[in-house]
C-alpha positions, -999 to 999 in steps of 0.1 A, spaced: -36 -179 -818 -7 -187 -840 22 -160 -846 28 -145 -879 56 -163 -897 81 -135 -898 77 -129 -861 81 -165 -852 113 -167 -872 128 -136 -855 118 -152 -821 135 -184 -831 167 -164 -841 173 -139 -813 150 -156 -784 182 -166 -766 190 -130 -757 161 -129 -734 180 -152 -710 210 -130 -708 197 -110 -678 189 -140 -659 223 -155 -667 242 -121 -656 222 -121 -623 233 -157 -618 269 -149 -625 268 -119 -602 253 -139 -573 278 -165 -578 308 -141 -578 295 -123 -547 292 -157 -530 328 -169 -541 345 -134 -536 351 -137 -498 364 -171 -501 387 -160 -530 400 -130 -511 406 -152 -481 426 -177 -502 446 -149 -519 454 -133 -485 464 -166 -470 487 -175 -500 504 -140 -496 505 -143 -458 527 -173 -461 551 -153 -481 549 -124 -457 558 -146 -427 592 -153 -442 603 -117 -442 616 -100 -411 625 -65 -401 652 -53 -376 625 -59 -348 619 -95 -358 585 -89 -372 575 -94 -409 579 -63 -427 556 -73 -456 518 -68 -453 493 -81 -479 456 -75 -486 433 -86 -512 412 -62 -534 389 -84 -554 413 -109 -574 443 -83 -570 467 -88 -541 481 -56 -525 515 -55 -511 526 -31 -485 555 -24 -462 590 -12 -462 616 -35 -474 652 -34 -460 665 -28 -497 655 -31 -534 668 -68 -537 644 -78 -509 616 -60 -523 622 -75 -559 625 -110 -545 591 -106 -526 573 -93 -556 584 -122 -577 574 -148 -553 539 -130 -551 537 -130 -590 543 -167 -590 511 -174 -569 485 -188 -590 453 -171 -576 460 -133 -579 449 -117 -611 478 -90 -605 502 -78 -577 498 -42 -568 529 -31 -551 529 -3 -525 562 -15 -510 588 13 -499 623 11 -488 635 20 -453 654 52 -455 668 77 -431 645 108 -426 652 141 -410 633 154 -392 619 122 -379 581 130 -376 554 107 -360 517 119 -353 486 104 -337 452 120 -343 419 114 -325 390 105 -349 355 92 -342 362 60 -322 396 55 -335 433 69 -335 449 74 -368 489 72 -367 509 87 -396 545 97 -403 575 75 -395 582 48 -369 616 34 -360 628 8 -382 643 -11 -353 610 -14 -336 585 -37 -350 551 -23 -360 532 -47 -337 555 -41 -308 551 -2 -310 512 -6 -315 510 -29 -284 527 0 -262 504 26 -277 473 4 -273 481 -1 -237 475 35 -230 443 38 -252 426 6 -245 393 18 -257 404 31 -292 415 10 -321 446 21 -340 447 28 -376 485 27 -381 498 40 -415 533 50 -400 562 39 -423 593 23 -410 624 46 -411 659 54 -398 668 83 -377 644 81 -347 655 96 -315 663 74 -284 635 58 -264 610 66 -291 584 40 -282 582 54 -245 578 90 -259 550 78 -283 530 61 -256 535 93 -235 522 115 -263 493 90 -273 481 86 -236 472 124 -238 448 116 -267 424 99 -246 415 133 -229 413 153 -261 381 154 -283 377 147 -320 406 164 -340 431 162 -310 465 157 -323 499 148 -308 532 149 -327 569 141 -321 594 157 -343 629 144 -333 628 149 -297 600 175 -294 565 167 -284 536 189 -293 498 188 -288 467 205 -299 431 200 -294 402 206 -270 399 188 -237 368 167 -233 358 181 -200 373 202 -171 389 174 -152 406 163 -185 420 198 -190 436 200 -156 450 164 -160 465 175 -194 482 205 -179 497 184 -152 506 155 -177 525 178 -201 544 194 -172 570 163 -171 580 150 -205 599 118 -208 637 120 -202 655 132 -233 624 150 -247 612 186 -246 579 201 -251 569 222 -282 537 239 -289 510 227 -264 478 243 -275 452 228 -253 419 244 -254 395 242 -222 363 226 -227 332 244 -235 303 242 -208 267 250 -214 262 268 -180 292 289 -170 293 294 -131 314 310 -106 312 319 -70 330 333 -42 322 320 -6 333 334 27 334 309 56 341 309 93 375 323 101 376 348 72 386 320 47 376 323 10 363 293 -12 363 298 -49 342 274 -71 330 272 -106 348 281 -139 376 305 -149 382 314 -185 420 310 -185 449 301 -163 461 338 -162 426 347 -151 427 321 -123 459 336 -110 444 371 -109 413 357 -91 433 340 -66 453 372 -58 421 392 -52 408 364 -31 439 364 -9 435 403 -4 398 395 5 408 370 29 432 393 49 457 365 56 431 337 61 431 307 38 421 306 2 405 273 -12 406 275 -50 384 249 -65 378 265 -98 384 247 -132 391 264 -165 365 263 -192 347 283 -219 313 293 -220 310 329 -204 283 347 -223 297 366 -252 305 402 -246 310 399 -209 343 411 -196 354 384 -172 378 407 -152 351 433 -147 328 405 -134 352 390 -110 363 424 -95 326 433 -90 318 401 -71 349 404 -49 336 439 -39 304 423 -30 320 396 -12 338 421 9 304 431 23 296 396 35 307 382 69 298 347 61 280 340 28 281 335 -10 284 357 -41 274 336 -72 271 341 -109 249 315 -130 225 321 -158 236 356 -164 229 367 -130 249 377 -97 231 368 -63 243 373 -29 232 354 2 244 349 38 253 371 69 259 409 60 291 424 73 270 450 92 238 468 90 250 493 64 263 465 41 228 455 29 223 490 11 258 490 -2 253 454 -18 222 465 -35 239 496 -49 269 476 -62 247 452 -79 234 481 -99 267 499 -106 298 475 -103 287 446 -128 297 446 -163 273 448 -192 252 418 -200 251 408 -163 218 412 -144 213 418 -107 201 386 -90 184 379 -56 198 395 -25 192 374 9 212 389 35 207 387 73 221 413 98 234 397 129 251 413 159 290 416 156 303 386 175 331 383 179 339 420 176 370 421 154 395 448 148 429 444 128 458 466 127 486 451 101 519 465 96 535 457 62 566 468 45 554 504 35 519 507 50 497 501 81 462 487 73 434 491 99 402 469 92 372 456 111 349 476 132 350 505 156 321 517 176 321 554 165 340 581 150 355 593 182 370 559 187 382 558 151 399 593 158 415 579 191 430 548 174 443 569 145 458 594 170 478 562 186 489 550 151 500 580 132 527 592 156 545 558 155 541 549 118 548 583 103 569 570 75 543 544 64 511 549 44 481 543 67 449 529 51 419 530 71 393 503 61 374 502 95 336 503 95 313 516 123 294 490 141 281 484 176 291 459 201 328 468 209 342 459 244 342 491 267 379 492 271 388 487 234 404 519 229 427 514 258 437 480 247 447 492 211 465 522 226 486 497 245 492 474 216 501 499 190 535 508 205 544 471 208 535 466 170 557 495 162 587 477 176 582 449 151 596 448 115 561 435 104 532 421 123 494 423 132 473 432 160 440 412 157 413 418 184 383 393 188 361 408 216 385 409 248 412 386 232 441 402 215 466 384 192 500 398 182 519 381 156 549 392 134 585 394 130 609 411 154 639 430 144 661 412 169 660 379 185 663 393 221 633 417 216 612 390 204 612 374 238 603 405 255 573 420 235 548 397 254 557 411 287 555 447 275 520 439 261 505 422 289 516 451 313 498 476 292 465 459 285 434 467 306 423 438 331 403 409 317 421 409 283 439 378 272 469 378 250 483 353 225 517 359 210 532 347 177 564 367 173 595 353 157 629 371 151 638 380 116 671 361 117 663 330 139 695 315 155 711 287 134 702 253 147 731 230 158 735 193 162 731 176 196 768 169 197 776 206 190 750 217 214 765 197 243 803 208 235 790 243 232 774 241 266 803 227 283 824 257 268 799 284 279 793 271 314 831 271 321 836 309 312 834 324 346 822 314 379 786 326 386 792 339 421 769 364 439 782 389 464 775 380 500 739 389 509 731 400 472 707 388 445 721 410 419 739 397 389 775 408 387 791 420 354 815 389 354 784 367 350 769 381 320 792 366 293 785 330 306 748 337 308 745 354 275 765 324 258 741 300 274 710 319 262 724 318 228 731 283 229 695 276 241 681 294 211 701 274 188 694 241 205 657 237 211 664 204 227 687 216 253 673 213 289 693 233 314 691 231 354 702 261 375 714 255 411 722 285 433 747 288 461 746 301 497 769 325 515 797 311 537 789 307 573 795 340 592 802 359 562 787 396 563 781 419 535 803 448 532 789 479 549 786 510 530 802 541 548 776 559 570 769 596 560 779 623 585 751 636 608 738 669 596 746 697 619 715 713 634 705 745 615 707 778 634 674 797 639 664 818 613 668 856 618 632 864 611 616 836 631 584 845 649 584 844 686 562 813 688 588 794 667 617 802 691 631 774 713 626 792 744 591 796 735 586 759 731 603 752 763 582 776 780 551 757 771 564 726 789 568 703 758 596 678 764 622 669 737 614 637 716 625 605 731 652 586 709 637 555 694 650 521 706 673 503 680 652 479 660 660 441 665 681 425 637 661 405 613 669 368 612 691 355 583 675 336 556 680 299 553 709 289 530 684 269 509 661 299 503 692 321 494 704 295 469 670 290 455 664 328 449 697 333 432 688 304 410 655 320 400 674 353 391 696 333 368 667 315 353 647 347 347 676 362 329 681 332 306 643 334 298 645 371 290 676 365 268 657 340 247 657 308 262 623 289 261 601 283 291 605 245 289 644 249 285 652 262 320 644 247 353 658 251 390 674 222 405 659 209 437 691 202 457 706 216 488 735 241 483 760 224 506 794 239 504 787 253 469 799 288 466 790 296 429 758 289 410 759 260 387 744 254 352 740 218 341 724 197 315 695 174 322 705 138 313 
């Protein structure tokens, strides 16, 4: 059907407009296809000019980037003349529509600030970088410590950087790998600061250690590293064999960790503490951490070997109970000693016989602490009666508990050991069944060597003793040369001569023997031999004057007739027959006399502080020697 004449005329005049959308679409498609190639050509032309610019580090200071048909110039020029020259060369390029200049000038800045921030999958660098270090050179050092994170470096070259800036920047940037998103490190002049949240507990511990030693010439500013947040906050106190305490799980802060360790050391009573905790956040809101730890430590004190654990808002106890009464005490503490918001968990305790049976009496600076078990109240009163008179100035803390299984002579053993403990400046008596260990510090070096003998004399039969007593002021150690010279001087002070027929040390011997013993304490490597001497042939010991014979007493005036001498004679009893003189004992052999005297000297040296392995008796005949001899083993 033919169109009306007017409509056909209009279509012929304006019909070409219908093709404009198709033409625009074709033009846009061609532009999109040609834009990457155009941008690449523009950047290539600009890069040729950029390569001709160099900064103090030998790298091009000019950077160019194409934005459509525009060419953006960035960087820091050494001066205005260099900037103007580069812009003129870029403007002369045929390709760019216009040149957008973002070129700055290298200037001195103060303070000199640089920062790096952790983003999602990248690190953004801002602030100033040293003009004398090329951008790529600095980026290579930073990328080496952050190999998995690309860098977005927007730092500008400037003057005024502190020395060794590149090493400090690498040190600070390396910490970003252990911080989460938003973590930030800064260098302001020579002060390094950091803030952010650690990615996990291991990273938190590593960051604390890493920031402890900043690079040389730099100091630390504000270090605000938050511990990581954990979904299941746990904590446990475990008592192991030997009384040791193992801590596991999490703590809320470093100050809380220090307090936990202090309480664990009190619980261990001198045994080891193995702290495996890590700092983290995640304790349920409203729970007082100090109250939780204190309650768990009290529960652990009722466990001989076992575990007190906090998890999922509950505290549970398992293992071997301290004694029979501890089970009820644990259940009571779970009801009363835990903070609000914490529930009582399971109690799985086993009561076992007390083996070994332990008692500890420890003397500290101002107190005496008794712990362990005693069989009954009577034994407790007996032990306290032995302790109080000897430690009347100290505060006595009785923490013992009652439990069966004690050795039958436990009271006698403790009564013998307490006086010896009183002679020490500080120390401890530790009983395990019928074994007693005395450890501590003696007031004097000489008495430290004698406490063992006193303790062994007083213990009941069948008890074993272990000693670990050291003097408060140990003898100063000397060099081997000084030890040899000192021995030669000490051994030559006076002749070690015994009186004829005597095994008693004379007063003239003590200076030599005391000097030798003191030298032995100062020279643990000294090995001394003692050779005795015999008496001269035919020598006799000096006889003491014989006492006058007592005169016979006259008969008493009121003596009865049966006691009179005449009465005795009348009965026919003969006077007593005088005894025949005893035959003289044979004189000991010279070798036996010499050895006995050597033993006397050796025993004195041991009592004066020489060690057992330092003194020995020489196996040699006395010959014509008339004085004992001290010598060093070769």
